Structure formats: C-alpha cells, structure tokens
N, C-alpha and C positions, 0 to 999 in steps of 0.2 A: 899446684904443684903435687907432682907424682913422688907415693911414700911404693916400693913394692916387698910386700914380705910372699917370701916363697919358703911353702914347710911342705919336706917330703916326707914320706918312709912307705912302710908294708902295709897289705894290709891290717886292719882293725888295730892298729898302733893303740889308735886315738889322735889321731890330726887332724880326724875333719870335723870330732866337738871342738880341739882345741886352734882349726882355725875358727872357726864361727866365731869362739869367745873372746878370740883378737881380735876380732875383723870390730865384734861390737864395742871391745872395750874403747878403741881408737880411732870408732865412726869410718871407719873402711869401707867399702867390698869386698864381695867375697864371691871365689868362682871354687868349687868342687871337682875340679880336673876330671878326676876320675866316670863324672857322668856323664862327660865328652865321650867318653869310650864304652863307660854302659850304653849310652844311648845307640850310641850305632852296632855295638855288642846284640842290641836287640830286636834290631831290626833284622842282623845275619839270623837269627834264630826264624825269623819269618819271612825267612828268603832271599833276603835285598844282599847285594855285590857289597860289601864291607865297603871299598872304596866308593861309591855310588852314595853310600848312608852316610856316611865320613864328611863329603862333598857338600850334600842337602840336609844336615842339622839342621835344625830349626831351636831357637833358645826353649818353646816349648817344649821340643822333645824333654829338654831336663828333667820334667812335672811328672813323669810318669813314674806311677805309682810300683811298679813292677821291676822297678834298674836294681833293688836290692834282693834281690833274688840269687842264688848259689850260681842256678844257672847261668844268669845273666853277668855274673861276676868274671865264670868260668871264659862265655865269649868274650866279654869285654878286655881281659886279661889276652885272649887268643889275638881278637884282632891287633893290636895294640903292639905286636911285633911285626905287621904289616908299612913299612918306610910311609907309601902312597897313603894311607889313614892318617899316621903321624902327619907328619904333611900338612894335607888337608883342616888338620885341627891347630898348626902351630899360628897361625895367624889367630885364629879367631879368642885363643890367650892371649897371645902377647897386645894383641889391642886394649885386653878387657883391664891386661898390666899395667898400664899407660896411660887411665884415665884417670884425669883431675881427682883431688881428694883421700889419697891413698885406696892398697888393692892386696888383697893375702888371697893368694892361691897353693893352693893343697894338691898333690900329686903325687908323681915318681921320681922326677925330673924337671923341678919347674925352675929347683936352684944350678944344676949343671947344662942343659941344654933351653926352654925357655927362655928364661930369667936368669942369665948368668953373671946377669948386673945386678943383681937384687938390690937395693938398701939394708935388708937382716932375711936372711939365710936358718934355718931350721930343720932338723933332720928327727926324727921322731922315732922312737922303734922299740921294739919291747921281744922278750923270747916269748917263741912259736906257739909253745902250749899258751903263754897267761894270752896271746891273742885268741888263739883256738877256743880258747875258754871265753874270752867277751863274746865272740861271736856267734856262738854257741845259747846264748844264755838270748842273746839278740834275737834267734832265729825260733829258735826257741818259744821267746814270746809271743811271736809274732803268728805260733798257729804251725810253724815249719816241721815234718813231720823227716827230720833229718837228726843223724849220731854223731856224738860228739868226739869217734874217730873218724867216721866223714869231715866232719870239721876242718879239722888236725891233718886229714888228707891234701884236702884241697887247699888249706892255705902252706903246707911244705912246695906241697907243686906248684901252686901260684906264686910263691917265691923264690924257685928255683926258675923259673920260667921268665919271669919280672928283671932278673937280677942275669940271668945268664944270653938274657935274647941283644941281638947283634947292634940293636939300634938304638937309644937311649936307657942302657938299661937305669936299674933302681940302684945307685948307691948315691953314700954322700956325699955333698959338696965338699970338697978341702977346705973352707971357711966356712962351713953352716955349725953351729952350732948343737950340739947331740942332746936328744932327751931321752933317757932310757924311761917308758911307764909303766917296769913294771912289777916297781912296788909303791907305786906313785899314786893317790886317789886324785880320782877330777880336777878339784880342787887344788892340790900341789902341782901336779902339770899345767894347766890354764896358767896356775901363777909367775909358774919357770919362765913359761912359753912370752908371757908379758915384758916380766923383768929384763926379755936377755931384745924385744923387741923395744923395749921400754930404751935401755943402754944406748941401740944401731941409735935412734932420734937425739940423744944429746949434739949440741955440737959441737 
C-alpha cells in the first residue's frame, strides 16, 4: 500500500533534512527531486542539451558529489523552467511516489503538480536571510570561497526565478501544512513535520 508525502519549499529552508527524517521515521523511501534537476543542470554545464540530458538521466547520476555546488544549483534552476525537461522527469517522480511501502518526495512542485493527491503535504519555508545564512555556513564548511552577500543574492535570484516561472512555479498547495523553520531548531522542525504526517495517517 502506498502513502505519499509531498514536501515543498524554497532552497535551504530545511525540507531536505526534514524529508529524510520523516522517511526514516515511517520507513518510507525518499527522493530529493531537486537532485534530478541538479543532475540535468550539471550535464548542461558540460555542454549537453538539457532535454537530452533529462531523457537520458540515470539514477547513478544522482550520486555525483558535485551536485551541491552553487554553479550547479543555478544551472538546475535554469533547466527547471524548460517544459520538456520537466515533462521528462515527471514520470520518474510519479513512479517513485506510487511504490508500495510509502514515499517521501521533496522539491518545488510535488504537492501542486507531481502528486496533487498526496496523502500528506507540507510546505517548508524560512526567511531569505535565514536560508542564505544556512547555505553560506554549509558551503563555507565545505571550503568553498563565497561571500555571504553572494549567497543571499543567489537565494533571492533563485526564489524569484522559481516562483515566477510559467511552468509549475514554486508555491504552497492550498491543502499543505506550512512549517516556517526560521526560528525552529532541526529537532523542532522534524518533530512538527512528523506530527503533521502522523495526523494524516490516522484512520
């Protein structure tokens, strides 16, 4: 029996951490759908056509350690506005979501486009300043030379592009539970999400 948890939100809001924790708690499979677009974006940086890269995507491509760089993040956001790229990745995501045993998918349009009938929908967000600080700490910890100002600019630019794109813009589903993590610890955010999903699983 399938149970689908859709978790959406902007970059660095904490949805990845929350999604992994929710999946682990309930024993569900987890898919970071952003990695699909990052993998395609990474291939375009190597000169491949975005649509070709999306259609030829292999699960092993999601294991590339370079997918978390700022350059790949921007490339991912750019290819995500291409309708043919999105269509090529939709079937992969829906097939994953329908698997027996439950699935957690996190991304930008899971609850609105990919799985509009998901059993539980969460929208994880935080202020741009808070998210930029988190991303800066993460990147600096990896030794990447980047300024806090540049990270904030990147976050703001990505938010604008993701929310204003014509195809599947970033937005909260009408029936999603909104979790603002700006002032929450990781433990608090995870507990809030687990409680929300648990409530949806009650008969």
